[in-house]
N, C-alpha and C positions, 0 to 999 in steps of 0.2 A: 818440319810444323806441328805435324803429328808428336812428333817425339817431345819438345819444346813442351806438347799437352801433356802428354803422358808422362815425364820426367815433374811437373811444377804443379796439375791441377788434382793427379790421379792420387798419391798420398795427405792430398788439405782432406779432399773426398774420404778417406779415409779414417780420416786420425778426428770430422767432424761424425763421423760412422761411433766412429770406438765408445771419444768422447757424449756426444748425445743415450748409448747407450749407457756409460758407465753413472750419468747426472744429472740422465733423462727415467732412469729405468732403476738401475740397482740402489745408486742411493736413496734412495724415497721409499725405495721397497728394507731396507736394512734402518735408514728411520725409524723408517714407523715399525716396524719390527725388532725395538729397542722400545720403544714408545705406549705400544700397546703391553711389553710386559714388565717395565718400571711405570708404567700408570694405568692399572685393571681398573679404574675407577674412573677417571677423565678419558680412555678412551671410548665410554661407552654419552661423554655429553655430559658425567657427573646428574647423572639421573637420581632421581630421590626415588626411591617407593617406600608403599601404605602398605598393606593388607592387599597387596597382588597386584595393584597398580600404578603406575606412575603420575607419581602432582608435581612434577616438577625438575631443576632441574638447577641446581649452589648456582649453575653460571646465566641466567636469564634470565630477569627482572621477571618479576608475575605480577596484574591489576588485583590492587586487594580493596575494597572498597569498602567492607562492612565492618563500623563501628568495631565490633569486636576485635577481631584482626587492627595487625601494626602496618600504616600503608605502605608501600610505596615511593619511591622519588617518581615522579613523571615522567613519562615517554612522548620521545616527543615522533615514533614512528609512525608507517601510516601503514593503513587507512583505517587503523586500530590499536590499541595500543601494546603496547610490550610483545610486538609482532619479527620475533626475532626471523624472519623472509624480508626483512626490512632494517636493517640495522641505521639510524641515521639520528643526526640532532636535528634540530629544527633551524637552520642554521639562522637565527636572530639576534641584528646586535645588537649590544645596546642602549641603540637609541633611534630601537626601530617598539612605536608603536603596538605594532598584536604584541609581541614578550610583556610591556608594560601592560597590557592586559588580559594576559594570559595568567602569568602572575599577578595577579591583583586576585581573577575567577581563583587562581589555588588561596591565597588566604582567606578568602573570603567561605570559599567549601570548608575549612582546616579551624577558619572557625565558628563557625556556624554548627558543624562537629562537637567544637570541643567548644561550646563559650562562655565556660568558666577557668582555661585558660588563658587569663591574659600574662603570658611571659612568651617576649620576642620569637618567632617563630626560625629555626635554626629553614637555611640558607638554599639544603637540597630536597627543601618539602615539600618547594618551592617551583624548582630548579629544573630541566630534565639533564643527565651529561650525553655527553659528548653519542655516545654510543645508542644512547636513548634505554638502554640496557641494564642499564645497572643492577642487579640482584641485592645494593647493598644502600648500605643511611648508614650518617655517622650517628657514632652514640648520645647526642646531646636532639637528633631529630626522632629517634627510637624515644628517649627518656622523655621528650615534651608531647610524645604520644601517650606514655604509658595510662597518664591517668584517665584517659581515656576508655584508654582494654582494661583497664582493670570494672570500671564504674556497669561496664556491656559487658560483663563476662562475674564482674559482683568474688571482684576479685582483690584480698587489697594488697591497694597502690604497689607498697611494702614489697614488697613480694613477684609484684610486675615487673616493679626497679632492679631486683636484683636477678632475674632473672633473661633483663639487660644486657649486666655484665659481665653475666654465662657467657656470655652469648654473643660479646664486645672480642673481636680477634683485635690484632696485633699489627702491626706494622710488621711486612716482612720480612725476614732476615734480620725484625729489629730494630730495624733504617727504613724501609718502603712503604713507601705510605702510609697513608692512616691510619686509622681505630675504623674497626667499619663494623657491624651485624648484616647479620647475609635475614634480608627480610623472613623469606621461607625457612630459613629451618628457624626460628625463632615462632613463625606463625605455629608447625607443628608443636615448636614448643609448648603454648603454650592450650592448642587441643588435648596435648599429651595432660596435660596437668589434671587432675582429676577435684 
């Protein structure tokens, strides 16, 4: 019996240990090393530094509420908006009255912040993304806010609209996803204007 156990179980245990070291230690170390060498900016979280301090990440949405800034998509994370430690959606379906109430509240806030803007509000300004941390808005959402931002900063609306166009990123590889604008990068560009 011991001989049967030795011939059938021992090779399986050895194979388990070898594969555990290969796939659980060596492979992750190799892939991590390659990724850190090929993508040095991303390995640190795509952080943006200004004047010696970190102001944010291009990968994580951030809340902006000052009228002189472009506003991000609403965030469904808890207990506060844009909480990177609690990435989640609201899980509210389209027939949920709480979702309709939240969307209406966002519409009211946007209309109050820019009462002269009678254009339809782009959907991404009133609905949260699946992760609640989306750093991008659609070009339409950015252009919708351009008038408010221009007035709040005392800039020409055409200059702010041009900045939105400059910071609009195209589809990845020319066909994946939708055109988008990184809100943090756009707001930092606004701050850099003299």
